[in-house]
N, C-alpha and C positions, 0 to 999 in steps of 0.2 A: 260364514265360514271360508277364509281366504284360501285361494289356491295359489301357492307360490313356488317359483324356480327359484334355486339359490346358486348363482355362479355356476350353471351348469354347462358343461362342454361334452361333446360327444364327437370324437375323431376331428374331421375338418368341417364338419356340418353345423356345430354350435360351439361359439367360444364365449365363454364367462357370461352367460345370459343369465340376468336376473330380474324378475318381474312379479309383482304382487296384483293377483286379479281379485277383484271385489264381487261377492255375489249381488244380485238385483240390479245387474247392469250387463249390456250387450257389449263384449269386447271383440274387436276384429283385428286379426293378424294379417298384415299386409306386406307386400314386397314383391320384388321381381323374381322370376324363375329361380330356383337353386338359392333363395336366401336363408332357408331354413324354417319356413313357416311350417310345413307339415311335419317336419322333425319335432319342432318344438311342441306341437300338439300332441304328438305322440308321447313324447315325455311327460307332459302334463297329465295324460291319461293313464300313465303308469304303464305303457305298453314297451318304450323303450327305456334301458337303463343309462344313465349317463356315466361317462368315464370319470367325471369329476363334479362335484357338487350333488345336489339333490332337489327333489320336488316335495313339498309339504302341503298337506290338507287340515286345514284347522290347527296346524302346529304339529300333526303326526306325520313323520316320514312316511312318504306313499310307498316306498319299497319294502316296508316292513308291515304293510296293512295286507290281512288277507286277502286273496283274489275276490272273494264273494262280498265281502265288506266293501270293497273298492268298487266292485261291480253296481253295488247299490246307490253309491254315493255319484259315480261319474259314469255318464252315459256317453259313449264315443260313436261317432258316424265316420268311416273312412270316406275317403274321396271316390273310390270307385268300388263301391259295394256289390258283392255277388250273393246270389240265393242259391245255395246248393240242392235243396230239396223242394221239389214242385209240390208243395203243399198248399191249402188254401190260404188266401190272404190273411184272412182274421188269425190263423192258426200261427202264421209267422209272426204277427203282431203280438200275440200273446206270449211268444218266447222272451219278451222284453220283460216279463215278470219272473223269470227263472232265477235272478239273484234273490228274490225274495221268497222263492219257494211256494209261489201260490198263483192262481188265474184269476185274480179279482177282476170282475166284470167291468167295474166303473173306469177304472184308468184305461183299460184297453178301448172301452166305447169312446172315450174323451179323445184319445190319440186318433181314432179313427174319424171322428167328427172334425178335428183340428187340420187334418190333412185331406178332407173332402173325399174320404174313401168307403162312404156307405155303399155306393154302388159295385165296388170291387170286392167286398167281402167273402164271396163264395168263388171268385175266380182264381184259377191255379196261379202262383206266384211267378212261375217261370213263362207266363202268357202275356206279361206285363211289359209296356214299352219302357224306355230308359228313364223318361220322367216319372213314369207311375212306379216303378221299381225304387226309385229315390225317394219318393213319398212315403212309400210302405215300410222301407228301412227307416226312416227318420220317425216313423208312427211307432216302429219297435222301439226305439230309444225312448220316446216320450212315454210309453206306457210302463216304463221302469220307473217313472217319477224320480229321475235323479236330482241331486242337489246341484249337480253342474251338468250342461249339456256342451259336448265339445264336437263339433262337425267341421270337416273339411271339405270345403266348396259345396256346402249343401244346396246352393241355388244353380250350380252349373248346369244341370239336366232340365230344368225346369222352364216353362213359358213364363211370361211377364206377369199373369194373373196369379199363378202359383207362388211365384217369387214372392209378390207383395202378400200373399196370403200367410206364407212361411215366415216372412219376416214379421208379420203381424201377431203370429202365435209366440214366435221367440221373444217379442216384445212382451206379451201378456205373461210367458214363464217368468221373464227377468222381473216383471213387476210383482210377481207372486212371491219374490225370492230367490228364484233359481239363478246361478251364474250361468251365463251364455258365453262360449267362446268360439267364433267361427272364422276360418281362414278364407278371405276373400280377395280375389284380383280385381274385381269392379272396385275403385277407389270412390267413386260417386256413391255407389250404395254404402260404402264404409261411412263415408261423410254424413250422409244424410240419415242413416239408420243407427250406426253405432255409438254408444257412450264414451268408449275408450278404445284407442286404437294402438297397436304394438306395430311399429313400422320397422321392417327387417332389412338388413343388407349384409351379405356375405357372411352369415352366420352370426351377426351380432344385432343388437336392437339400436337402431339408428335414432329412432324417436318412440316415446311412449308418454300418453297423456290424452287428454280429451280431444275428440276428433278433430275440431278446427287446428289445434295445436300440432298434432302429430302429422296431419295432412296439409300443413302450411305448403303454399306453392315453392317456397326454396327448399323444405325438405324433400318434397317430390323430385325437384330438380336435381338436388344431390344424390339421391338414391336411384332415381331411372335415368338420369342424365337427359331429361326432356324437360325444355321451357314449357310452362302451362300457366292458365289461370282458371280460377273457379269463377262461373259465372251463374246468375240465378239468385235464389233467395234460400233461408234455411229451411231445410225438408227437401228443397228442390234443386239443389245444386248439381250442375255439370262440369265436367272438367275439359277445357278447351286448350288446344295448342297455342302457345304463345306467338303473335305473329313474328314472322322471321326477321322484320325491321326493327322489332323492339326486344328480341331475344338477347338475353345476357351472354356476354362471352364465356 
């Protein structure tokens, strides 16, 4: 079920953005600060209404979809999630089942295992660290078994081990058929783990395609204004500044 933005514009934050995202793969939205990454993600989640154009899910206009039906299909994780109620962690994760009107144990247990939260189930949610909170909030999204997982900087508060574990789980979700869209600042993580990259600049899409193509050195220099080069090998690339003596004018 394709998730697509069609000529989407929103004030000065997005300008005629069109992109068709495929299920079964990880798509990374990258770009400088203020490029429109989070705004595009919120439009794709149905949380912002464009001034022009629109978003479709499986050919159905997202804006016309009942909120409950949309919530069953799209799970959204904001950049800075907050926990308003000091409930046990398991109870918080079970809230992910609300769009379905049930408290099925299996998907909740699976989300807890996926985010390594077994030891936290009885803890009060507001006693958690920032990284633990990020994992719990993502588990709540996963417990809803959405067809699309949209997450804004989901790796930002995690240590390296949990970053890799989370990426592994998102890969498994994509392999199982879900669409995964994540906003990332780390271009190396996007190059190494995303199937598709949308590179944004000043509210527009500068590049969209397979990660090696969208994050080509020339594209990065054009968008970020920094000369750089990829070093390493597939799955283990790192981005290195281009030596000043060989930098392009």
